[in-house]
C-alpha positions as CSV (number, residue, x, y, z in Angstrom):
1,A,-13.9,2.0,5.1
2,G,-11.5,2.9,2.4
3,G,-10.5,6.0,0.5
4,Y,-7.9,7.5,-1.7
5,P,-4.2,7.6,-0.9
6,Y,-4.1,11.4,-0.6
7,I,-6.8,11.1,2.1
8,A,-4.7,8.6,4.0
9,L,-1.7,10.9,3.6
10,G,-3.7,13.8,5.0
11,Y,-4.5,11.8,8.1
12,L,-1.0,10.7,8.5
13,T,0.4,14.2,8.3
14,S,-2.4,15.9,10.3
15,F,-3.5,13.3,12.9
16,G,-0.7,10.7,12.9
17,A,-0.6,7.0,13.2
18,I,0.7,4.2,15.4
19,T,3.9,2.4,14.2
20,D,4.0,-1.3,13.2
21,E,6.3,-1.9,16.2
22,L,3.6,-0.8,18.6
23,F,0.6,-2.2,16.6
24,P,1.8,-5.1,14.4
25,I,-0.2,-6.7,11.6
26,T,-1.2,-9.6,14.0
27,S,-3.1,-7.1,16.2
28,S,-6.9,-7.5,16.2
29,M,-9.7,-4.9,16.0
30,S,-10.4,-5.6,19.6
31,D,-6.8,-4.8,20.5
32,Y,-7.3,-1.5,18.7
33,E,-10.5,-0.8,20.5
34,L,-8.8,-1.3,23.9
35,M,-6.2,1.3,23.1
36,N,-6.4,4.8,24.4
37,G,-4.6,7.7,22.6
38,S,-2.5,8.3,25.6
39,V,-1.3,4.7,25.8
40,Y,0.6,4.7,22.6
41,P,2.6,7.6,21.1
42,Y,1.4,8.7,17.8
43,V,3.7,9.6,15.0
44,G,3.1,12.2,12.3
45,V,4.5,12.1,8.8
46,D,6.6,15.1,8.1
47,S,8.3,14.3,4.8
48,V,6.9,12.6,1.7
49,I,8.2,11.9,-1.8
50,Y,5.8,11.3,-4.6
51,I,7.0,8.6,-7.0
52,D,6.5,7.7,-10.6
53,G,4.7,4.4,-10.6
54,S,5.6,3.7,-14.2
55,D,9.3,3.5,-13.5
56,R,10.3,0.2,-11.8
57,D,13.7,1.5,-10.7
58,T,12.2,4.6,-9.0
59,I,9.9,2.3,-7.0
60,K,12.7,0.0,-6.0
61,T,14.8,3.0,-4.9
62,A,12.0,4.3,-2.8
63,V,11.4,0.9,-1.2
64,Y,15.1,0.6,-0.5
65,N,15.6,4.1,0.8
66,Y,12.3,4.5,2.8
67,G,11.1,1.0,3.5
68,A,8.0,1.1,1.5
69,A,6.1,2.7,-1.4
70,I,2.4,3.2,-1.3
71,G,0.7,1.9,-4.4
72,N,-2.9,1.4,-5.4
73,F,-4.5,-1.1,-7.7
74,H,-7.8,-2.4,-9.1
75,Y,-8.8,-5.2,-6.8
76,D,-11.2,-8.0,-8.0
77,T,-11.0,-11.5,-6.7
78,T,-11.2,-12.7,-10.4
79,Y,-7.5,-11.9,-10.7
80,S,-6.2,-13.5,-7.5
81,S,-4.4,-16.8,-7.4
82,A,-5.6,-19.7,-5.3
83,G,-5.0,-18.7,-1.7
84,N,-4.9,-15.0,-2.7
85,S,-1.1,-14.8,-2.5
86,A,-0.5,-13.6,-6.0
87,Y,-2.4,-11.0,-8.0
88,Y,-2.4,-10.0,-11.7
89,C,-5.1,-8.0,-13.4
90,D,-4.9,-8.0,-17.2
91,L,-8.1,-6.0,-17.7
92,K,-6.8,-3.2,-19.9
93,D,-9.7,-0.8,-20.7
94,I,-11.7,-0.2,-17.6
95,V,-13.6,3.0,-17.0
96,T,-12.7,4.9,-13.9
97,S,-16.1,4.5,-12.3
98,R,-15.6,0.7,-12.4
99,L,-12.2,0.7,-10.7
100,L,-12.2,-0.9,-7.3
101,G,-9.2,0.6,-5.7
102,H,-7.1,-0.8,-2.9
103,A,-3.9,0.5,-1.4
104,V,-0.9,-1.6,-0.3
105,S,2.6,-0.9,0.9
106,I,5.2,-2.3,-1.5
107,I,7.9,-3.5,0.8
108,G,10.0,-5.6,-1.6
109,W,10.3,-7.2,-5.0
110,G,11.2,-10.4,-6.7
111,D,12.5,-10.0,-10.3
112,N,12.4,-13.8,-10.6
113,Y,9.1,-14.4,-8.9
114,S,7.5,-17.0,-11.2
115,R,4.7,-16.0,-13.5
116,Y,3.3,-19.5,-12.8
117,N,2.4,-18.4,-9.3
118,F,-0.4,-16.4,-10.7
119,S,-3.8,-17.6,-11.7
120,A,-3.8,-19.8,-14.9
121,E,-6.7,-17.6,-16.3
122,H,-4.8,-14.4,-15.7
123,R,-1.0,-14.9,-16.0
124,P,1.6,-12.2,-16.8
125,E,3.9,-12.8,-19.7
126,N,7.1,-12.4,-17.6
127,N,8.4,-13.2,-14.1
128,G,8.6,-10.5,-11.5
129,A,6.4,-9.1,-8.8
130,W,6.1,-6.6,-6.0
131,F,6.0,-7.9,-2.5
132,C,3.2,-6.0,-0.7
133,K,1.9,-5.7,2.9
134,N,-1.8,-5.7,2.8
135,S,-4.2,-4.2,5.4
136,W,-6.7,-7.1,5.6
137,G,-4.9,-9.0,8.4
138,T,-3.0,-12.3,8.5
139,G,-6.0,-14.3,7.2
140,Y,-5.6,-12.9,3.7
141,G,-2.9,-14.0,1.2
142,A,0.4,-15.1,2.6
143,Q,-0.1,-14.2,6.2
144,G,-1.2,-10.6,5.3
145,Y,1.2,-10.2,2.3
146,I,0.6,-10.5,-1.4
147,W,2.7,-10.6,-4.6
148,I,1.4,-8.3,-7.4
149,S,2.9,-8.7,-10.9
150,Y,5.1,-6.0,-12.3
151,E,2.7,-6.2,-15.4
152,D,-0.5,-5.5,-13.4
153,M,-2.5,-3.1,-15.6
154,H,-3.6,-0.9,-12.7
155,L,-1.0,-0.9,-10.0
156,F,0.2,2.7,-9.5
157,D,-2.7,3.9,-11.8
158,S,-2.8,7.7,-11.4
159,R,-6.6,7.6,-11.3
160,F,-6.4,6.4,-7.7
161,G,-4.2,9.4,-6.8
162,P,-0.5,9.7,-6.1
163,S,1.9,6.9,-5.2
164,Y,4.4,8.0,-2.6
165,S,6.9,7.0,0.1
166,I,7.1,8.3,3.6
167,M,10.6,9.8,4.0
168,S,10.4,10.6,7.7
169,Y,8.1,10.9,10.7
170,T,8.3,12.2,14.2
171,E,6.5,11.5,17.4
172,K,3.6,13.9,17.6
173,N,3.3,16.4,20.4
174,P,-0.4,16.6,21.4
175,N,0.0,20.3,22.1
176,T,1.2,21.2,18.6
177,A,-1.1,21.7,15.6
178,V,0.1,20.7,12.1
179,K,-0.6,23.3,9.5
180,Q,0.3,22.5,5.9
181,N,-0.5,22.9,2.2
182,E,-1.3,19.4,0.9
183,K,-0.7,19.1,-2.9
184,Y,-3.4,16.4,-3.3
185,G,-6.0,17.2,-0.7
């Protein structure tokens, strides 16, 4: 039902998750409901790096080193391209209570991704975008992926909480409790 990135990070470190290899984006909710916790091994995040979302090179380094960076942005269909495959929000001054946050995994980038792929009503000044894996299934965007402009006004907005990369994870032992001090929650 949604939430902030530090809540997700709390679940990933405390309870764990199932890897994409075991539960790919093409899986359905009914596939998930048929699962039993003992069928698939869960993994728990054991090392995280918080990243500065305002520094493009830092984000690229995190994606290169760890496979993804978690970013959040203000989502409103007004700023989507036809087919929802490209997104750019140019709304500058929005009060926090009006932000409609959504988290994505930045898994790549295209410095030459054309600005003309974005909506004509909301088009960035320059080329370049982040390639993101979304959580809304393969029916959204480009088979579950979306391009978000480097110039998006709210991607990595600190009001949504921290941006981070998962550095490592391990298979969880159901007989071991995780005890930790979480910086953001």
